[in-house]
N, C-alpha and C positions, 0 to 999 in steps of 0.2 A: 544646677546640673544634675542629671540622672545618674545614679550609681550603676555601673554596668560590668564591673570586673573585680576579681580578687587577686589579680597578678601583683607580685611583689616587686617593688622598684627601690633601688638604692641611689640616692642623689648625693654625689660627692662634691663638696664645696671647699674653697679655701677658707671661707668664713661666712657668717650670716650678718655682716655689718660692714659699713664703711663706704659702699659704692653702689652704682647702678646695677652692675653684674650680680653682685651679692643679693641685692633687693629682688632682682628678677628670678634668681634661683629660689629664694624663699617663697616668692609668689607661685613659682612652678610647683612647689610642694603642696601649696594650698589647692591649686587647680587640679592636680592629679589625685590628691586625697579626696576632693569633693566628687571626682568621677568614680570613686570606689576603689582605687588602687591602694594597696598596702604600702605606705610610704615610710622609708627610713632615710635619714640624713646623716652623713658622716662629715664632720667639720674638721679640717686640718688645724685650724687656729681656734683659740678660745675667745672668739668675738661673736657674740650672739645678741644682735640688736633688733633684727627685723622679725616680725611674727612669721611663724611657719606652722605647718601641720605634719604630723608623723612622729616617729620615734627618733631620738637624736643620740648618736654616738659622737661624743666630743673628744676627739683625739688631742685637741689643744690643751686639755687639762693634763694629759700625760706628758705632752711636750713641755709644759711649764715646770713639771716636776723633774724632768730629766731630758735635756736636749743634747746629750752626748751621742757619739756614734752608737753606743750600746742602746741608748734610749730610742733612737730612730729605728733600730732593728726591732726592738721590742714593740714599738707602735705598728710597724709593718706586720708583725706576726699577729697582733691583736686584730688588726684590720682584716687580714686574710681569714682568720678564724671566724670573724663576724660575718663576712661574706659567705663563707662555707656553711656556717650554721643556719643561715636564713635562706640559702638557695634561691637567690633573687632571679627573677625572670629577665630583668634588665638592670644594667648599671648606667646611670647618666652622669658623666664626668664633666662638671662645670668649672673645674679648677684652671688656673693658669698652669701650663705644663712646660717646664724648662729643665734641661739637663737630660741628654740622651740616655745615659746609663741609669739614672733614677727612674725614668719613665719606662725603660726596657724592663726593669725589675718589676715595676708595678703591673705592666701589661702581661708579662710572661709568668709572673708568680701570683700576684694578688687577683688579677682579672681573668686568669686562665679558666676556660670553660664557661664564661659568662658572655651574654650578648651586651656589647658596650656601645653606647651612644656618646660621642664626644662633642661638647658644645664649644663654639667659637664666638666670643662676645666682642671681639675687637678686630678692626681692620689691620692692626699690627699683629698679624697671625703668628709671628715669631714668638709671641708670648704663650702660644698654645701648641706649636709644632716646630720641630727642629728646622732651622733655616736651610739646611742642606736637603735638596729634593730627594735624594736616595734614602737618607736616614728618615726623613719625614714620612715618605711613602711606606718604608719598612714598618714603622710603628702604627700607622693609622689606616693604610689602604684596605686592610682586612677587617676593620671595625664594622659593626652592624650598620651604623649610620654616623655621619658627621652632620650636625645641625649648625648652620650658620644663621645668625640673627639678622642678616641683611643680604640682599642680592649682591652687593659689592664684595662682601666677604666670600660668598660662594664663588663668584667669578675669579677672585684672586687664588683661592685654593685649587680650583680646577685648572687655571692657566699655569700656575707655578708648579703644582705637584701632580698634575694629571690624575686627580682623584675623581672617581665616578660614583662615590657613595655620599655625595653632599646634597642636603636638602635645606630649604629656607623655612624657618619658623620664626616669625617676629616675636619679640617680647610682648607680654600682655600688659594691660593697664589695670590699675586698681586704685582709682582716685574718686573721691566723692565731693560733689559740689555743695558748698555751704551757702544756703540761701540768704542768711541774715548776717552779713559781715559789717563790722564798723569800718567806716571809711578812714584810711590813714590820714594823718595830718598833712603829709606831703605827697605829691604825685611822684611816681618813680617807675623806672624800668629795672629789670632784674636779671642778674646772672646768678645761677645756683649750681653748685657742684664742688668737686674736689679742687682745692687751690694748688694745682700742680701746673705751673706755667709752661713746662716743656710739652705738655699734652693739651691743656685747655687754652693756652695762649691768651691769658687775661690781659697781658700787656697790650695786645692788639685792641682789645675792648676799651681799655683806659685811654689809649691814644685816639681812638675813634670818637669816644665820648667827648674828649677835649676838643676835637675838630667839629663836633656837631653843634646844633643850636639848643640842645636840651637844657643845658645849665642856664642859658639866657632866658628860657621859658619856665624856669623854676621846676624843672623835672630832674629829680635826683637819680643817681645810679646806686642800686643796692647790690652788694656782692655777698652772697650767703654761702657759707661753707667753711671748712677747715683744711689745713694742709701745710706743708713745709714752706710754701712760698708766701705765707700771709704777711710777714714782716717786710719782705722785699716788695710786695705789691703796695703796702702802706707807704713805703718809702717812695715808690714811683708816683703814687697819688700826691704826696707832698711836693715832689719835684715838678709835677704838672700843675701845682697850685689848685688842686681839686678837693681839698679837705672839706670844704663847706658843702659839697654836692655828692661826694662818694662816701658811702657808709658800708662798713664791714659788719656783717651779722654772723653770729656763731652758728655752727652746724646744727641742723634740726633733723631728726629722723622722719618727721612729718612736716615738710615745709609748705604745705598746700595753701594755708591761709595767706602766707606771704606771696605765693605765686598768684593766687586768685585776685589779689588787690593790685597787681602790677598792670601797667598799661600794656606792656609786652615784655617778653623775655628774650634774652640774647644768648647765642651759642657761637663761640669763636675758636673751636678746637682745631688743632693741627690734623688730628685724625680721631675717629670714633669707631663704634661698632654699630649699634642702633641706639643712639642717645635718647634715653627715656625722658630727659627734661623737655624734649620737643613734644612728644605725644601727651605727656602729663599736662603741660601748659595748654595745649589745644583742648584736651578733655575738660579743662577748667574754664574754657571760654577765653583764653588769652592767646593772641597771635604771637608769632615767633619771628625774630630776625636772626638768620643763621648764615654762616659761611658754608659754602658748598664743599665741605671736606669729605674725604673718604672715611667711613661710609655711613649711610643712614639718612642724613638730612634731605637729600633729593629724592628719597623714597617715602618721605613723610610730608614735606612742605611742597605745596603747589604754589609756585611763585605768583604773588598778587591775588591769591585766592584764600589762603589761610595764614599767610605770612610772606616774608621776603627772603629770597635766597640770593646770596651775593658771592662774588669771587673771593676766595680765601687769601689771606695775607695782604689785603688791600685796605688800608686805613680809610682812604677817601670813599671807596665804595660802601664800606660799612657805615661810615658817618652819614652818607647820603641816604642810605636805607633807613637808618634810625630817624633822620629828619623827615623822611616821607611819611612814616607812620604817625608822626606828630602833627605835621603841617597839613597833610592831605586827609581830612576827616572822612571824606567819602571812601577812600581806599581803606582806611583803618576800619571803618564800620563794616565794609564789605568782607574784609578778612576775618573780622571778629564773628560775623554771622555764620561763617563756614567752619569755624574751629571744631566744634564738637562732632559734627557729622563726618568730618574728614578722618577721624580716628575711631569711628564706630567699629571698624573691622578688627580692631585690636582688643575687643572685649574679652574677658576671661572665658566666656562661653565659646566664642569663635576660635580663640587660640587653643582652648581645651579640645575642641573637635579635631584640630590639626594634630595635636599630640596623640589623641586617641587613635586616629587613623594610622599614625606612624607606629605606635606600639602594638596595634592589632594587625599590622601588615606582616603576616608570617610568610 
């Protein structure tokens, strides 16, 4: 990327580790830094796992020392002084934002006088904006821009809150294909992500795998990730008598080798934002079977072209889709041949240009 600007930008994150939204925020810092912006990152929590570029203010370290009411006030003052000292051209707020009074203080005190861009990473917009329309509009209608990472999120914000400052900028990709990989001992399909069944609905996946022909054809199911529901999912695996075929792998900050060796990946979420596991898989040449949840999958997957898109919460439909990509070799190879080209528009260069246009639109 060509460096074109010296504008100062502060990216506010809940953390730089643990999930797709956090990884995307870290990647955003790299994209904007490489475009020549002076990047600063403020992390609320002391979780710094993903690579980033720019200067870091880790408020999480102060939180660990003192998380009393006095400690929170002190962190807010430190935060405000940091923003004032550096006189940022833009603030990009990527945090989950809950609690009207807390956000009112941040917007009217810490952010006062700054151009603010608010990111929405999930179709569950209530994690980012107050569910009450009047209060939500009061906080964010006058923001410089609201960036939704999917068209579905944009439509929901506009329909529910009558916001007219919403734009769509997809998350960017940053995966590299490894040409010489050792073939795994067993063939497998893969789920990877946070093990939170209330969101990811891995129960649906396990039941669909049980109903499919995959185990009969010696194709295992790998579940890669960590989360509070790990033991419950292992127990369900036992009840379904799938221990020989379902394997749980620990969280990896870089799971791409495992992804690249999969026959296909699976997403079964109740809701998403712009689920990066789909474009990551496609960029690595791996088709995807996904439920058509809100939002994101139907903006990435072209049914029967780079994967299969099925009705959500339907065990039989999901099992049948998984069967098709195993049994119908012609369909599988057709989908596989289209994977990489289907996500070329999500390159760092292309997404960087969209951000550059947004930040230069005075």
